[in-house]
N, C-alpha and C positions, 0 to 999 in steps of 0.2 A: 504494500500500500504506500502510495506517495502522498504525503501530507500537503505538499505545495507550499507556497509562500504563506507566512503567518506573521502577524504583527502583535506584539505585546501591548496591551492597552494599559498604559500608565495613567496616573491621575491627570497629568498634563495633556496627554493625548485624548483622554476622555473629555476633558474640558474643551479641547479644540474641536472635537466632534460635535458637542452640544452647541458650540458657538457657530457652527456651520450648518446647523439644522434649524428649522422654523422654531423661533423662541416660544416658550410658554408665555401666556398672557398673565395679567395680574391675578385673575381669579384662579387659574391653574396653579400659579406659584404660591398663592395664599393657601390653597387646599393642601398642597404638598407640605408646606411648612406646618400647617395645623395638624396634619397627620403625625408628623414626627414629634410635635409637642405633646399632643394628647395621648398618643399610643406609641411611645418610644420602643416598647418591648416587641411590638408586632408590626412596626412601620415598614419592615421589609416586605410585607405582603402587598404593599402598594406597587403598581406597575412602575418600572424604571422610567426616568424622566424622558429618555429618548423614545419610549414606546407610545407616549401621547401623540406626538406628531406622526409617528408611523401609522398608528391606528386611524388617525384622521385622514392620512394619505390613502390608506386602503379603502376607507369609506368612499372617498371621492373617486378613486380609481375604478371601483366596482359599480359605482352608481347606486349603492345600497340605499334603500328606503325603509327597510324593516330589519332591525338588528336585535339580537338576543345576547345578553351578557349573563354569564353564569359566574357569579362571584364578583360583587361590587365593592366590598370593603368601604372605604370612605369616598368613593365616587370619582377618582381622578380619570380612570379609563373611560367610564361612562360619559363624563363631561367632555373629554377629548373627542369621542365619537359623535356625541350629540351635536357638538359645535360644527361638525362637518356634514351633518344631515341637512337635506332641504327642509324648508319650514314645515312641510307636511309629513316629514319622516318620523318614524317612531322607534324607540329603543325600549325594550323590556329588560329591566335590570332585576336579576334574581339574587337575593341574599337572605340570610336568616337573622341578621343583627339590626335592630332599630338603633342601637347605640352608635355603631360605626356609620351607618348610612345617613343618619341625621345631618352629619357634616357634609355629605354629598348633596343632600337636599338643599341645604343653605347655599352651597356653591352653584348648583344648577339654577336656583332662583336668581342669584347675583349675576350669572352669565346670561340670563334670559333664555335658557333652553329647557326649563323645567316642564314646559308643555310638550316637549318631545320625548320625555322619559317617564315611563310607568314603572315604578318600583313595586315589586311583589315580594313581601316578606313571608317566606315559606321555604321549606326544603325545595331546592331547584328541580329535583326530579318530579315532584308533584306539579310544579308550575309548568314544566315542559310537557308532561303527559296530559295536561289539561288543554294544551294548544291544539288547534286544528291539525289533522294528520296529513293533509295534502301539502305539497311543497309551497312554502310561502315566505321563508326566511332568506334574506339576501346575504346576511353576514352574521357570524356568531363569534363571540370572544369568550374563551373558557379559562378562568383563573380561579379555581375553587379547590375543594378537597380532592386530593390526588387519587385516593382509592376509588372514587366514583367516576373518574374520567371516562372510562369505557362506557359506563351507563349513560352519561351525558351525551357522548358521541352517538350512541345508538338511538337516542331520542332525537337528536338534532339532524343527523344525516338524512333520514326520510323526509324531514320537513324543510330541507334546504333546496332551494331552486337550482336547476342546472346552471352551472357556472358560479354558484354561490360559494362563499368562503367561510371556513372555520379557522380561527386563529387560536392556538393553544399555547399558554404560557408555561414556563418552568419545565420544559421537556428535556433539559439536561440535569435538572435538579441537583445543582451544586456538584456535579460530577459523579454522584452516587449511582447513576444508571449503569455504570461499569461494574458494579458490585453484584454478582449473580446471587450472593447470599443475602442481599438487602431485604428488609422487611418494611412494613408500614407504607408510608407515602412513597419512598424510593422504589419499592417493589411495584406499587401502583403505577408509577410513571414508566418503569421498564415495560410492564405489561401493556400499557397504553401505546407506547411507541411501537411495539411489535404489532399490536392490533391495527394501528393506523397504516403501517407499512404494508400490511397484507390485505387491506380493504380495497377490492377492485372498483368500488363505487366512486372512489376519490383518488386524486393525484396529490401527493404531499411532498413537501421539502422541510427538513429540520435544519434550522439555521442557528448559528452560535451568536445570537443576539441576547444580551443580558444573560439570563439563566436558561437560555434555550427557548426558541420560539418556532412552532411548527405551523406552516401555512398549508391548508388543505382545500383543494378546489373540487367541487362536485363535477363529475364527468357529464 
């Protein structure tokens, strides 16, 4: 196997990358800061800063109008995607925490996109299974409990329109996907990656963005 050229991402190079990407706006930056202030022990669950502009780019690239997010946390990724939606676009955000998502609600209101986001507080599988079964979803972003990723996938794929996109976060899971004896979340991610790679309904690429990001397009 040939690895090819690789670049070590130093702090300075990471800052250079951010400086050459679309900048976060005031509301996005405020929400990122609030997350680290209010929830310092779990703030790492927030999507990386560069993923906000990337998600918005993918919304515009695909022309998505109906998005489903599985795992909202404090709402940074939902905010980024909703800002890229057309005025009549809709994003269904699935989470189980009123505490975390209330900060997202505030930011969505401040950014003027609250009318595009429908937050559903319930186990995500219940929310997904209650949706119409015909293909109607243009794009989905999955960043939730890793042991359930295959279940989320199996609910989303049939509901995804041809050409629709599923974006899954943390698919390298801090490098633990290499450990065949891994348990818990790491084992869930390993199983998910194998499941996705073998699914003939989708074409997928796993990219070394942040903690691993898999883009999957419905054939």
